[in-house]
N, C-alpha and C positions, 0 to 999 in steps of 0.2 A: 514458549512461556505459557504455562498452564492457565486456564480460565480463573481458578481460585487465587493464584498468585497476582494477576492482573487486578481483580477485584479488591484484594487487600491493598496493594500498592495505591489503587484510586482512592480508597477510603482513608488510608494513612495520610494522603495528600490533601484531601478535603476536610478531614476531621482530624481531631486529637489521637494520637497513637493510643492512649489509654481507653479508648473506646473499643479497641479490637481485642478479643480473647480468642487465642488458638488453641487452647489446651482445655480438654474436656474436665480436667481436675482444677482448673484454676477457680479460686474462690475469691470473690471480692472481700476488701478488708474495709471496715467501717470505724471512722473515729468516733470514739464514743465519749460523752459527758458524764463523768463519774460524780455521784453526789457524796462520796466518802462513806454512806451509809450501807454497810453489808448486807443488812436486810432487802435494801432496795436494789443496789447493784448487782447481787450475785444472781437474783432470778433473771436478769435482763442481759447476762453475760458480760457485764462490766458498765453498764450505764445506758443513758439515752444517746442514739445514733444522730450524729450531725447529718444535715442534707436530707432530713426525712421528716415527713408528716407524722404526728402522734396524736393519740386520743386518749383523754382521761374520763371514763364514765362511771357513774354510780348513782346510788340514791341521793336524796337530799341529805345535807348535814354529814356527808360521808368523809370529807376532808379534801374534796377536789380543788378547791381555790387554793387551800394551803400548800397542797402537793405542787400545783402549777407555780406557786409562788417560790417554793424551795428550789425548782428546776431554774425558773428566772434568776435566783441569786447564784446559782452555780454557774450559769451562762454569763453573768455580769463577771464573775471573778475570772473566767478564762478568757473572757472577752471585753477587756476594759474599754476598748475604743469604740464599741457599738452601743447603740441605744434601743433598749427593748421596748416593746409595746404591749399595753394590756387593753383589750377591746372589752369593756364591761357593758354589754348588752343588757344584763340583768340589773344594773345599777345596784349592786351590793357588795363592792370590793372595799373592805376596810384597810386602808393604806397603812395607818398606824400599827393596827394589829398585826398585819403580815410583816410589817417591818421588825416588830419586837420579837416575832417567834421565828423567823427566817432570816433576818437581818439584810433584806432587801433593800437596795440602793435607790431610794426614791429620785434622787438627783439624776439618775441616768435611766429613768423610766417614763415614758411618754404614756400617760393615761388617757383614754379616749372613751367618753361616755356619749354615745351616738343618739341622743335625744330626739326623736321625730324621724328618724332616718330609717327606711325600709330595708330589708334584707339584702336587696339589690345593692343598694347605695354603700351598706357596710362592707359587702364582700368586695366591691370594687375598689374602696377606700384600702382594703387590707392588700389587694394585689398591687396597687400604687405604692403603698408603703414598702411591701417587700422588694420591688424594684430600685429601692434606694440603697446605695453602697453603705449608707451609715447605720441602717436599720439591722438589728439582729433577730433575737428570738421574738415571736409574736404569740399572743395567747388570745384566743377568741372565747369568751364566756358570756353566753353559752348559745349552742346550736338550737336548742328548743325555744329560746327566747328571740330569735329572729322572726321577724314578721314581713310577709310580703306586702308590696305596695299596694296591689289590689284589696287585701283585706283592711288595710289602714284607712282606706279611702271609702270602704263600703261601710253600710250601717250594720248594727248587730242583728237586725231582723232578717236581712237576706243573706241566704245561704249560697255562697258563690262555688261551692265544690271544689276550693282550690287548697285542700289539705296536704297535697303533695308538691304543692309549688316550690317550697324551700328545698326540698329534696333534689327537685330536678335542678335548681339553680346550684346547689353544692356539687352537681356532677361537673358541670363546667368550670366552677370555681375550684375543685380539687385537681382536675386536669391541668390547669394552668399553674395552680400553686406548686404541684410535683415537681415540674421543670425549674421553676424559679427558685424554690428552696433548695433543690439540688446543685443549681449553677452557683448559687451564693453560700452554700455550706452551712445554711443556718437551720433553726428549728422551727417549726410551725406547730402549735398545740391546739387541737379542738378540745373543749370541755363539753360533754353532753351528760345526758341522763339515763339511766337504765329503767326501764318500765315494764311492768308485767302484762302479758296478754293471754286470755284463755284460748287455747287450741283444742278443737274437736278430736276426741280420742286420746287426749293426753291428761293425765291426772294433775300434773303439777304445771302450774302457768308457765309459760315460756318468757324468759327475760330477754329483751330487745334494748337496742340502743337508739335513742331518738335522733331523727335526722336522716332516715333513709339509707339505702345502701351505700351511698357514696362515702359516708362516713366510716362505714366499715372497710370499704375497698381500698381507698387512697392511703391511709396511713399505714406505716410499716410496724407500728407498734400500739397495741390497744391493752390499756389496763382498765380492769373493771373492779372498782373500789367497793369494799363491803362496809359493813356497819362500823362507825367509829367507836373505839374503847378508850375510856379514860383511865389515867394512870396516877398512881400515888406511889413514890418510891418504886419498889419492885413489884408491885401489884398492877398488872395491866388488864384486869378483868372487871373494874368497877362500872356499874350500871348507872351510877348517879354521879353527875360531874360536879356536885357541890364539894368544895375542899379539895379537889383534885390539883395536880401539879402539872398535868399535861394530857396528851392523848396519842393514841397509837392508831395510825392510818394502814388499814390492811388491804391488800389487792391481789387479783389474780391476773396472770399474763394470759388473756384469751388469745392473742394473735401476736406473733413476733416473726418478721421475715430477717432478722438479723442475729437470731441466737436459737440454738436448738433447746428450747425450754420445756417443751411439751406443756404439761399442765402445772408450771411452776407457780408457786404463790409466794408473796414477800411481805413486808411490813416497814414502816419507818416510824420512829417514836419522836415526838416533838414535846419539849418542855417550855413552859411559859416562862418568858423573859430570857431563856437561855438558848433555844433554838434546837437543832437536830441532837439527840442524845446518841452520840456515835458509841461511846463505851458501853452503855447499857444493852445496845443491839449486838455489839460484838461479842459481849459475854454470853448472851443467850445463844448465838449462833456457835460459838465456840464450844458449848456444852453440847449442843446437838452433834457436831462432829468428833467430839471425845477429845477436844484440846483440854479441857476443863474437867476434872474428875473430883468427885465428893469423896474425900479420905475419912472424914467423920461428920458428926451431927452438924457441925458450923464450919469446918475446915475444908478447904479446896486447894488442889494441886494444879499447876499448868503443865501441860504435856506437850512436848515437840512430836508431832504426830510423823515427821519424816524419819524420827530415829526411834520412837517409841519411849523416850527416857524423859524422866520427870526433871523440870528445871530446878537448879541449885540456887541457894542463896550465897551470900559472900563468904559464908563459914563452911560451904560445901556440902550442906544438908538440903534435904527436899524442901523446896520452896512452898510453904503452905500458908494460905491467906484465910482470914477470918471473914466469911460471909461474903455476899456480892459486893457490899460497900468497900471491904478490903481489897477485892479484886480490881474495881475502878479506881480505887486511891492508888494502888500499885502501878497500874497503867498510866494514871496521870502524873505520876512521880517520875516515870521513866518512859518518855516519849519517844525516844530511839527503840527501846523495846517494844512498845505499842505498835510502832509502825512496822517492826519485823513481824510481829505476831499477826497483824492483820494481813500482810502480804503472804504469810505462811497459809493463811485460811484461803485466801483467793487462789493461791498456787495449787492448793490441794484439791479445790474445788474445780479448777480447770483442768487437772489431770485426771480427775474422777467424776466426769459428768454424770454418770449413773447414779451419783449419790445426792445430785440436786434435789431429788423429790423430797429427801428427808427435811429439806427446809421448809415443806409446808407445814408450818407450826399452827396454821389457821384452820379452825373447824370449818367443814363445809357448810355453808349456810345458803349457797345457791344451787340450784339444779345442776347435774353433770352436764346435760345438754343445754347450752345458753341460747341457742338458736334452733328455729324450727327446721327440720331436714327438707331439702326440695325433693 
């Protein structure tokens, strides 16, 4: 018996057979949590991966909390027997607002506001929660708000030189959480901030994620959010939030171990009192890939990209819809067609990954090189 065969038999006996990969072309498959919003799912290869750590980072008021709440809602829908946890270190979570815009089920959400607890105590609490079978997705909001115990006990006039203390704690925390989350098949999400720092010899300031290298190393997925844009009807470029009906959260996929996304970008649109505007985003993406074509000043036709033919109405004529409101109304009145329509878009993108970059409808507002090269 060969040495390799003996080793594999020993491993198969001591561990699960799923831990053995004997083929060079074997690719692991990740179960993903889809939000149903095409502008969010497509750049991620189908959604957020289960059993992984993820990170949402961005400037203030960029929509990080709302994005995290939307993910919590989808997790609740797919895992009704689990209790989700929101650790609000910043003490700024508006539960009623998040419920109104994302549909978050507050009865199945454990809200923790750790007043007076140090970073070490908060991280240990999260690890204890993760070990419970009843706990599902956990959100930590946020990493920059964690304060080490030494700083809390010292006076302001004393410089302890402990600025990297939390970053060091996050290394051991991340190492433990990676295995726990993978074993439970849950999702853990850091919320952090992007900050600019000057670098000698570089004209544009480098954008970095607060929390040290551990926050960038352990997550399998890192989304860097950009400035939030306000919406009113079909207008998504409003700079003034007055009289708006919602907002769009835009993001870049900086790191992804679960999909070949390169420098993909995406978005998700929220409407006040209604939640995610699935149809609005689907229409915009369908235009990008040529599923919707403008045939006149105000009329649009829907195209089957698999055949190149235009969809017909009941009379056998080309289906022509008046404006984007007409398209949304048609999709809402024909849910079966709408589902087939969205599946077709997903199928096309899956079969044509080279076209994923055309989803980058977002103007570049960040430096191309986000991190300083070593």
